[in-house]
C-alpha positions in Angstrom: -11.8 33.6 -0.6 -11.2 30.0 -1.8 -7.9 28.4 -0.7 -5.7 26.5 -3.1 -6.9 23.4 -1.3 -10.5 24.2 -2.3 -9.4 24.9 -5.9 -7.7 21.5 -6.0 -10.9 19.9 -4.7 -12.8 21.5 -7.6 -10.3 20.1 -10.1 -11.0 16.6 -8.8 -14.6 16.9 -9.8 -16.6 13.7 -9.2 -13.7 11.9 -7.6 -14.1 14.1 -4.5 -16.7 12.9 -2.0 -15.9 15.2 0.9 -13.2 17.7 1.4 -12.1 19.6 4.5 -10.6 23.0 3.7 -9.3 23.7 7.2 -5.6 23.3 7.7 -4.8 20.9 10.5 -1.3 21.7 11.8 1.2 21.2 9.1 -1.0 19.3 6.7 -4.5 19.4 5.2 -6.8 16.6 4.3 -9.3 15.5 1.6 -11.4 12.4 1.2 -11.8 11.1 -2.4 -13.4 8.1 -4.1 -10.7 6.2 -6.0 -12.8 3.3 -7.1 -16.4 2.2 -7.4 -17.4 -1.5 -7.5 -21.2 -1.8 -7.9 -22.7 0.3 -5.2 -19.4 0.2 -3.1 -17.4 3.4 -3.0 -13.7 2.9 -2.0 -12.2 6.1 -0.5 -8.7 7.5 -0.2 -8.0 9.7 2.8 -5.4 12.0 1.4 -3.0 14.3 3.4 -1.3 17.2 1.7 1.6 19.3 2.9 0.3 22.6 4.4 1.4 24.8 1.5 0.7 22.2 -1.2 -0.3 23.4 -4.7 -1.8 21.6 -7.6 1.3 22.6 -9.6 3.6 20.8 -7.2 5.4 17.6 -8.3 5.7 15.8 -5.0 6.5 12.2 -4.1 3.4 10.3 -2.9 2.7 7.2 -0.7 -0.4 5.0 -0.5 -0.9 3.0 2.7 -2.9 -0.2 3.0 -4.2 -1.3 6.4 -3.8 -4.8 7.9 -6.5 -7.2 9.1 -6.0 -10.6 7.5 -8.0 -9.5 4.4 -11.0 -9.8 6.6 -11.2 -6.4 8.4 -9.3 -3.3 9.4 -9.7 0.4 8.6 -7.7 3.1 6.9 -7.3 4.9 10.2 -4.4 2.5 11.0 -2.1 4.7 9.0 -3.5 8.2 9.8 -0.4 9.1 11.9 2.0 8.0 9.2 0.2 10.1 6.7 0.2 13.2 9.0 3.9 12.7 9.6 4.8 12.4 6.0 2.5 15.2 4.8 4.0 17.5 7.3 7.4 16.7 5.8 6.5 17.3 2.2 4.9 14.2 0.7 1.3 13.6 -0.4 0.2 10.7 1.7 -3.0 8.6 1.4 -4.5 5.8 3.5 -7.1 3.9 1.5 -10.0 1.6 2.1 -10.3 -1.6 0.2 -12.8 -4.5 0.1 -12.6 -7.0 3.0 -14.5 -10.1 4.0 -16.4 -8.7 7.0 -17.7 -5.7 5.2 -17.9 -6.8 1.6 -17.9 -10.6 1.6 -14.7 -10.6 -0.6 -11.5 -12.6 -0.7 -7.9 -11.6 -0.9 -7.9 -11.5 -4.7 -10.2 -8.6 -4.5 -8.0 -6.9 -2.0 -5.1 -7.1 -4.4 -7.2 -5.7 -7.3 -8.3 -2.8 -5.1 -4.6 -2.1 -4.1 -3.6 -2.0 -7.8 -6.6 0.3 -8.5 -5.4 2.7 -5.8 -1.9 2.9 -7.2 -3.3 3.4 -10.7 -5.7 6.1 -9.4 -2.8 8.0 -7.7 -0.8 7.9 -10.9 -3.6 8.8 -13.2 -4.6 11.7 -10.9 -1.0 12.9 -10.5 -1.6 16.1 -12.4 -4.6 17.0 -10.3 -3.0 16.1 -7.0 0.3 17.8 -7.5 2.1 14.4 -7.5 5.1 13.1 -9.4 3.7 9.9 -11.2 7.2 8.5 -11.1 7.6 8.7 -7.4 4.7 6.7 -5.9 5.3 4.4 -2.9 3.1 1.5 -1.9 3.1 0.8 1.8 1.2 -1.3 4.3 1.3 -3.6 7.3 0.6 -7.4 7.6 -2.2 -8.2 5.0 -1.9 -4.5 3.9 1.8 -5.2 3.4 0.9 -8.2 1.4 -1.3 -6.4 -1.0 1.2 -3.5 -1.2 3.9 -6.0 -2.2 1.5 -7.5 -4.8 1.2 -4.2 -6.5 5.0 -4.3 -7.0 5.7 -7.9 -7.9 2.5 -9.9 -8.8 1.3 -9.6 -12.4 -2.3 -9.7 -13.5 -5.2 -9.2 -11.0 -6.1 -5.9 -12.6 -9.7 -4.5 -12.3 -11.7 -4.9 -15.5 -12.5 -1.6 -17.2 -9.5 0.3 -15.9 -7.0 2.0 -18.2 -4.2 -0.6 -18.2 -1.9 1.9 -20.0 -1.5 3.5 -16.6 0.8 1.3 -14.5 -0.4 0.0 -11.2 3.2 -0.8 -10.1 4.6 1.6 -7.5 8.1 3.0 -7.8 9.1 1.8 -4.3 7.6 -0.1 -1.4 7.6 0.3 2.4 6.4 -2.9 4.1 5.7 -3.5 7.8 5.6 -7.1 8.9 4.1 -8.1 5.5 2.8 -11.5 4.6 5.2 -12.4 1.7 5.3 -16.2 1.7 1.9 -17.8 1.0 2.9 -21.1 -0.4 5.5 -23.8 0.3 9.2 -23.2 -0.3 11.1 -26.4 -0.9 13.5 -27.1 1.9 12.5 -24.0 3.9 8.8 -23.7 4.6 5.9 -26.2 4.5 2.6 -24.6 5.3 0.7 -27.9 5.5 -3.0 -27.5 6.4 -2.7 -23.7 6.3 -2.5 -23.9 2.5 -6.2 -25.0 2.2 -7.3 -22.1 4.4 -5.2 -19.7 2.4 -6.7 -21.0 -0.9 -10.2 -20.3 0.4 -9.2 -16.9 1.7 -7.5 -16.0 -1.5 -9.9 -17.5 -4.0 -7.0 -18.9 -6.0 -3.9 -21.1 -5.6 -1.9 -19.1 -2.9 1.2 -19.2 -5.1 -0.5 -16.9 -7.5 -0.6 -14.2 -4.8 2.5 -15.0 -3.0 5.1 -12.2 -3.4 8.0 -14.5 -2.7 7.1 -16.7 -5.5 6.6 -13.8 -8.0 9.5 -11.5 -7.1 11.7 -10.7 -10.1 14.3 -8.2 -11.4 11.5 -5.6 -12.0 10.6 -5.5 -8.4 10.6 -1.9 -7.1 13.1 -0.9 -4.4 11.7 -2.1 -1.1 12.3 -1.6 2.6 10.9 -4.1 5.1 10.4 -3.6 8.8 9.8 -6.8 10.7 9.9 -7.9 14.4 12.0 -10.9 15.1 9.5 -11.9 17.8 6.6 -11.8 15.3 4.6 -15.0 15.8 1.9 -14.1 13.3 4.0 -13.5 10.2 7.3 -15.1 11.1 10.5 -13.1 10.6 12.0 -16.0 8.5 9.6 -15.3 5.7 10.9 -11.7 5.4 14.5 -13.1 5.4 13.7 -15.5 2.6 12.0 -12.8 0.5 14.9 -10.4 1.1 17.4 -13.0 0.1 15.6 -13.7 -3.1 14.9 -10.1 -4.0 18.4 -9.2 -2.9 19.8 -11.0 -5.9 18.8 -7.9 -7.9 19.6 -5.4 -5.1 16.0 -4.4 -4.7 15.4 -4.8 -0.9 16.5 -3.7 2.6 15.3 -5.7 5.6 15.4 -4.3 9.1 14.7 -6.8 11.8 14.0 -5.7 15.4 14.6 -8.0 18.4 11.7 -8.5 20.8 9.3 -6.7 18.5 6.1 -8.5 17.7 3.5 -8.2 15.0 2.1 -4.8 14.2 4.9 -2.4 15.1 5.9 0.4 12.8 9.0 2.6 12.5 8.7 6.2 11.3 12.3 7.4 11.0 13.8 4.6 9.0 10.8 4.7 6.6 11.3 8.4 6.0 15.0 8.0 5.4 14.4 5.3 2.8 11.7 7.3 1.0 13.9 10.4 0.8 16.6 8.4 -1.0 14.1 7.5 -3.8 
């Protein structure tokens, strides 16, 4: 006898590349293709609550892994997805193009992130998701591209239905790269700017969340270690101060924490408010 999960898989048709019908603890999983670029298939690893039904209208979150736009894998956020799915959300950790596997630059990473949010929203009726409660989340470079879905205009993939918004309704960012260009009187990146321009395939200011933030920025929570020597805490403070002008951001700094730490409980508390 087919489970509801199997029925959901059938509804997804060609978007489903591989589904596991077995329930794993308090969640169940499915692997879906959210985007194709040439012969590259980009997959979303989706975690559903145990008793999830296609008729549900649940909040959803899409996670983007870190890795400097060069590498990394979606498994980085598997545990976050399991945790949230067991507590009632639909959670996905997605792949996107990176330099080591696809020879791409950060502009492609941003386009893929926007495609993933658009895919989640356009598939909401098939996934049992509320299209008005979609969260973008990520760490480091993944936090950067998640932030770009919320604040940076343009960089949409050609051929997609732009009537479906790629902007999330909220953002959860872990030690994100938010400042990628100089800030007068505050930050001068010097020689790093040329490297960033090469890695981004554009003037870094075009993909710098700090420089693009505006009153339409989705509500955001940032978790950042004050001892982070990769993405400095000051950059999160500057972003939060600017976005805070519209009351759109919470910044939680943690003494002695370095790059790459994540906080479950505060993340869940924030999402539940939205």
